[in-house]
PASEBA-1860 file (N, C-alpha, C; in nm, 3 decimals):
! residues 58
1> MVNDLQKV> 0.885/-5.895/-2.178/0.753/-5.945/-2.146/0.703/-6.039/-2.256 ~ 0.728/-6.003/-2.381/0.680/-6.086/-2.491/0.743/-6.225/-2.484 ~ 0.871/-6.231/-2.455/0.940/-6.359/-2.447/0.879/-6.446/-2.338 ~ 0.849/-6.386/-2.222/0.787/-6.461/-2.112/0.651/-6.515/-2.153 ~ 0.573/-6.432/-2.220/0.440/-6.475/-2.263/0.449/-6.585/-2.368 ~ 0.549/-6.578/-2.453/0.568/-6.683/-2.554/0.603/-6.815/-2.486 ~ 0.683/-6.809/-2.381/0.718/-6.931/-2.307/0.594/-6.994/-2.246 ~ 0.508/-6.911/-2.188/0.383/-6.961/-2.130/0.296/-7.022/-2.240
9> KDLLITCG> 0.284/-6.952/-2.350/0.203/-7.001/-2.462/0.256/-7.135/-2.512 ~ 0.387/-7.146/-2.529/0.447/-7.271/-2.575/0.420/-7.385/-2.477 ~ 0.429/-7.357/-2.348/0.401/-7.458/-2.246/0.256/-7.504/-2.253 ~ 0.164/-7.410/-2.267/0.022/-7.445/-2.274/-0.009/-7.526/-2.400 ~ 0.056/-7.493/-2.510/0.038/-7.571/-2.633/0.088/-7.714/-2.611 ~ 0.204/-7.727/-2.548/0.262/-7.857/-2.519/0.169/-7.941/-2.431 ~ 0.099/-7.873/-2.340/0.006/-7.942/-2.250/-0.127/-7.975/-2.318 ~ -0.145/-7.929/-2.441/-0.265/-7.961/-2.516/-0.383/-7.869/-2.489
17> CSKRIISN> -0.357/-7.751/-2.438/-0.465/-7.656/-2.411/-0.521/-7.601/-2.542 ~ -0.650/-7.568/-2.539/-0.714/-7.511/-2.657/-0.668/-7.367/-2.679 ~ -0.691/-7.317/-2.801/-0.654/-7.179/-2.833/-0.726/-7.080/-2.741 ~ -0.851/-7.111/-2.710/-0.928/-7.022/-2.623/-0.870/-7.016/-2.481 ~ -0.833/-7.130/-2.427/-0.771/-7.135/-2.294/-0.640/-7.058/-2.295 ~ -0.560/-7.079/-2.398/-0.431/-7.010/-2.408/-0.453/-6.859/-2.413 ~ -0.549/-6.816/-2.491/-0.580/-6.673/-2.503/-0.623/-6.617/-2.367 ~ -0.705/-6.690/-2.295/-0.751/-6.645/-2.163/-0.635/-6.633/-2.064
25> YISCIKRF> -0.548/-6.733/-2.061/-0.433/-6.730/-1.970/-0.343/-6.611/-2.002 ~ -0.312/-6.592/-2.130/-0.223/-6.482/-2.171/-0.285/-6.347/-2.133 ~ -0.415/-6.333/-2.154/-0.484/-6.210/-2.120/-0.475/-6.182/-1.970 ~ -0.496/-6.284/-1.889/-0.488/-6.267/-1.743/-0.347/-6.228/-1.699 ~ -0.248/-6.290/-1.758/-0.109/-6.258/-1.723/-0.075/-6.115/-1.762 ~ -0.121/-6.072/-1.879/-0.096/-5.933/-1.923/-0.160/-5.833/-1.827 ~ -0.283/-5.860/-1.785/-0.351/-5.769/-1.691/-0.276/-5.763/-1.558 ~ -0.230/-5.878/-1.511/-0.155/-5.882/-1.385/-0.026/-5.801/-1.398
33> KNFYEGKE> 0.047/-5.822/-1.506/0.173/-5.749/-1.527/0.148/-5.599/-1.539 ~ 0.042/-5.560/-1.609/0.009/-5.418/-1.625/-0.029/-5.355/-1.493 ~ -0.095/-5.429/-1.406/-0.135/-5.378/-1.275/-0.011/-5.339/-1.194 ~ 0.094/-5.417/-1.208/0.218/-5.390/-1.133/0.327/-5.333/-1.223 ~ 0.287/-5.258/-1.325/0.383/-5.196/-1.416/0.483/-5.112/-1.338 ~ 0.609/-5.129/-1.372/0.714/-5.054/-1.305/0.772/-5.126/-1.185 ~ 0.709/-5.235/-1.143/0.761/-5.313/-1.031/0.819/-5.444/-1.084 ~ 0.919/-5.491/-1.017/0.976/-5.622/-1.051/0.884/-5.729/-0.994
41> LKNLKEQD> 0.829/-5.812/-1.082/0.735/-5.915/-1.037/0.799/-6.012/-0.939 ~ 0.927/-6.037/-0.955/0.994/-6.130/-0.864/1.002/-6.077/-0.721 ~ 0.979/-5.946/-0.704/0.984/-5.886/-0.570/0.847/-5.877/-0.503 ~ 0.743/-5.919/-0.573/0.608/-5.912/-0.515/0.595/-6.010/-0.400 ~ 0.519/-5.969/-0.303/0.491/-6.052/-0.186/0.351/-6.112/-0.198 ~ 0.324/-6.208/-0.115/0.192/-6.271/-0.114/0.082/-6.166/-0.098 ~ 0.104/-6.069/-0.013/0.004/-5.964/0.012/-0.025/-5.884/-0.115 ~ 0.076/-5.861/-0.196/0.056/-5.790/-0.323/-0.037/-5.869/-0.415
49> ILEYLKIN> -0.016/-5.998/-0.423/-0.099/-6.083/-0.509/-0.241/-6.088/-0.456 ~ -0.257/-6.099/-0.326/-0.390/-6.100/-0.267/-0.463/-5.968/-0.292 ~ -0.389/-5.857/-0.288/-0.446/-5.726/-0.318/-0.498/-5.723/-0.461 ~ -0.418/-5.771/-0.554/-0.460/-5.776/-0.695/-0.588/-5.859/-0.710 ~ -0.589/-5.976/-0.649/-0.706/-6.062/-0.659/-0.830/-5.998/-0.600 ~ -0.814/-5.931/-0.489/-0.927/-5.866/-0.423/-0.986/-5.757/-0.512 ~ -0.901/-5.682/-0.579/-0.945/-5.571/-0.663/-1.001/-5.620/-0.798 ~ -0.939/-5.724/-0.855/-0.968/-5.760/-0.993/-1.050/-5.887/-1.015
57> IS> -1.064/-5.966/-0.914/-1.139/-6.092/-0.930/-1.261/-6.087/-0.842 ~ -1.375/-6.109/-0.905/-1.498/-6.105/-0.825/-1.560/-6.243/-0.814
END
């Protein structure tokens, strides 16, 4: 997980994003991954993502 997050962080730095934006993106990704802990993210379906958004985004 750390390696994946570092790749995202490196990409955002390359795109010129601010430290605050990078921190927000990383935080959101961590929460998403923790929500589906124990599941392979590559196996998630659209419905799973919509469920997460419905529960966690207001």
